[in-house]
C-alpha positions in Angstrom: 163.0 43.7 134.6 159.7 43.5 136.5 161.5 43.9 139.8 163.2 47.1 138.6 159.8 48.5 137.4 158.2 47.8 140.8 161.0 49.5 142.7 160.8 52.6 140.4 157.0 52.7 140.9 157.2 52.3 144.6 159.8 55.1 144.9 157.6 57.4 142.8 154.6 56.6 145.0 156.6 57.4 148.2 157.9 60.7 146.8 154.5 61.7 145.5 152.8 61.0 148.9 155.6 63.0 150.6 155.1 66.0 148.3 151.3 65.8 148.7 151.7 65.8 152.5 154.1 68.8 152.4 151.8 70.8 150.0 148.8 70.7 152.4 149.9 71.1 156.0 147.2 70.5 158.6 145.8 73.6 160.2 145.7 73.6 164.0 142.2 72.9 165.2 140.2 75.9 166.3 140.0 76.1 170.1 137.4 77.3 172.5 138.1 80.0 175.1 136.1 82.0 177.5 136.0 85.7 176.8 135.7 87.7 180.1 135.2 91.4 179.7 134.1 94.5 181.6 132.5 97.4 179.7 131.3 100.8 180.8 128.6 102.1 178.5 127.0 105.6 178.4 123.8 106.2 176.6 124.2 109.0 174.1 121.6 111.8 173.9 119.4 111.7 170.8 120.5 113.8 167.8 119.9 117.5 168.4 119.7 117.1 172.2 122.1 117.3 175.1 120.0 115.3 177.5 118.9 111.6 177.7 115.2 111.5 178.5 113.8 108.5 180.4 112.5 106.1 179.7 114.4 105.8 176.4 113.0 103.4 173.8 116.1 103.3 171.6 119.5 104.7 171.2 123.2 104.2 171.2 125.8 103.5 173.9 129.6 103.8 173.8 132.4 103.2 176.3 135.6 101.5 177.2 135.9 97.7 177.3 138.7 95.6 178.9 138.9 91.9 178.5 141.1 89.8 180.8 141.3 87.1 178.1 144.7 86.9 176.5 144.9 88.5 173.1 142.2 91.1 173.6 143.0 93.7 176.3 141.4 97.1 176.2 139.3 98.8 173.5 136.1 100.5 172.8 132.5 99.1 172.5 129.5 100.6 170.9 126.0 99.4 170.5 122.6 100.3 169.0 119.7 99.3 171.2 116.0 99.2 171.3 113.6 98.5 174.1 110.6 96.6 172.8 107.3 96.0 174.7 109.0 93.2 176.6 111.1 95.8 178.4 114.3 94.0 177.6 117.2 96.0 176.1 118.1 94.3 172.8 121.2 95.5 171.0 123.8 94.8 168.3 127.3 95.7 169.4 130.9 96.1 168.0 133.9 96.0 170.2 137.2 97.4 168.7 140.6 96.2 169.9 144.1 96.9 168.6 144.3 93.6 166.7 140.7 93.7 165.3 137.1 93.8 166.2 134.3 91.5 167.3 130.6 91.9 166.8 127.5 90.3 168.3 124.2 91.0 170.0 122.7 90.9 173.5 119.3 90.7 175.1 119.2 91.9 178.8 116.2 91.9 181.1 115.9 94.7 183.7 115.5 94.0 187.4 113.1 95.9 189.5 114.0 99.6 189.1 113.1 102.6 191.2 110.5 104.9 189.7 111.4 106.3 186.3 110.0 109.5 184.8 111.1 112.1 182.3 112.5 114.2 185.2 114.2 111.5 187.3 116.7 108.7 186.9 116.9 105.5 188.9 119.4 102.8 189.7 118.9 99.7 187.6 120.3 96.2 187.1 120.0 93.9 184.0 120.8 90.3 183.4 120.7 88.4 180.1 122.4 86.7 177.2 124.9 87.7 174.6 126.7 86.2 171.6 129.7 86.8 169.4 128.8 86.6 165.7 132.0 87.4 163.9 135.1 89.6 163.8 137.8 91.3 161.8 141.6 91.3 161.9 143.0 88.5 164.1 139.5 87.7 165.2 138.2 87.0 161.7 136.2 83.8 162.0 135.5 84.0 165.7 132.1 82.6 166.7 130.1 81.8 169.7 126.9 79.8 170.2 123.7 81.9 170.0 122.9 83.4 173.4 125.7 81.3 175.0 127.1 84.2 176.9 126.0 85.9 180.1 125.8 89.7 180.5 125.2 91.4 183.9 124.9 95.2 184.1 124.2 97.8 186.8 123.6 101.5 186.6 123.3 104.2 189.3 121.3 106.4 187.0 119.9 104.3 184.0 122.3 106.2 181.7 125.8 105.0 182.7 126.1 101.2 182.8 128.9 98.9 184.0 128.6 95.4 182.6 130.5 92.1 182.8 130.4 89.9 179.8 131.3 86.2 179.8 131.0 84.2 176.6 132.5 81.0 175.3 133.9 81.6 171.8 135.5 79.5 169.1 138.7 81.2 168.2 139.8 81.2 164.5 142.6 78.7 163.7 145.8 80.1 162.4 148.3 78.7 160.0 152.0 78.5 160.9 
């Protein structure tokens, strides 16, 4: 009788463990990937104006973005920036792709420009850091270490910028 009871209990335990394992499948581990993008940003004139005065202390920029990293492709990026007393351009950005969006921030330091005045524009370069802070759609849960990315920009006129962005991000895990 004891033997029969032990066999029934062991069978119940095996079936219970099997069901518990099937009820909670393991998620694949999140993976890191390097996001490589090129963006062309244009500074927008302030409200009520059709010109961008220099030097500009704050504003917005918009333009196309294209990422070589699989799963991103082309889209549109926009940012809101300020230039504090340090002279850096500090911004929060959003990049919109067909499968979702990512958001983050950047802090870029200008190189030595030509002379700027309210009547002339000069070529300019910037180098700095960027981060990815989150996303929507298939990018929901995407993260990057603070200031872990590199951003390099150049401009022929301090209004139109072309930038390369390289940042290591932790992609969200997906369930199958």
